[in-house]
N, C-alpha and C positions, 0 to 999 in steps of 0.2 A: 091097391098097393100104394098109390099116391096118398090116399087118405091116411093109411097106416104110417107111412114115412113122415107125412106132414104132422100127424098127431105126435109121433115120437120126437120130432124136432121141436115142436111146440112145447111138449111136456119137458123136454130137456132144457129148453130156454127158460121156462118158468122156474124150474128147479134151480138152475144155475143163478138166475136173477135173484131169487129169494135167498139163496144160500150166501151169495156174495154181499147182500145188504145187511145180513144179520151180524150183530156183534158177537164175537166169541166170548166165552166165559173168561178167558185170559185177558181179553181187552177190557171187559167190564171190571175185572179185578185190578188191572193196572190203573184204570180211571178212578176207581175207589181209593187206591193207595195215593195217587196224585192229589186227589181232593182232600184226603185226610192230612197229607203232608202240608198242603196249602193252609188248611185250617189251623194246624199246629203252629206253623210259621206266623200266621196272623195273630194267634193268641199270644205267642211269645213276644212278638213286637208290641202288642198292646200292654202286656204285663211289664215289659221293659220301660215303656213310656210312663206307665203309672208309677213305677219305682223311681224313675228320674224325677217326676213331678213331686212325689212325696219327699225325696231327698232334698230337692230345691226348697220346698216349703219348710222342711225341718231346719235347713241351714239358715233360712231367713229368720225363723222364729228364734233360733239360738243367737244369731247376731243381734236381734232386737232385744232379747233378754239380757245379753251382755252389755249393750249400750245403756239399758235402763239401770242395771246393777251398777255400772260405772258411774252414772250420773248420781245415783243414790249415795254411793260412797263419797263422791265429791261434796254433795250437799251435807252429809254427815260431818265431813271434815270442816266445812265452813261453819257449821253450827258449833262444833267443838272449839274452833278458834274463837268464835264470838263469846262462847261461855268462858273460855280462858281469859279473854280480854276483860270481860265483865268482872270475873273473880279477881283479876289482878288490880283492876281499878278499885274494887271494894276493899282490897287488902292494902293498898298503897297508903302509907302513913303521910306522905307529903300532901295528899289531896284532902286530908281531914282538917276541919276548921275548929 
């Protein structure tokens, strides 16, 4: 009888011990959902960072192109002024000998 009782207690202990250590399907599903949510959050953060970097790069390129265009217009204005001065000098009757 002692052996039977001891065997039942031992079997019950092993059963309870292994059952309590196993993850349930619900716990596994919850872990999978949390992991997926973390992955989505990380991907969204990374995409946001890449968009910010691209926007900053685009803004810098636009600013540089604007500055270059502005300088080109100034240079063209100077060249027009020089050409006008040269034309005026060429047409000025007081300078003819």
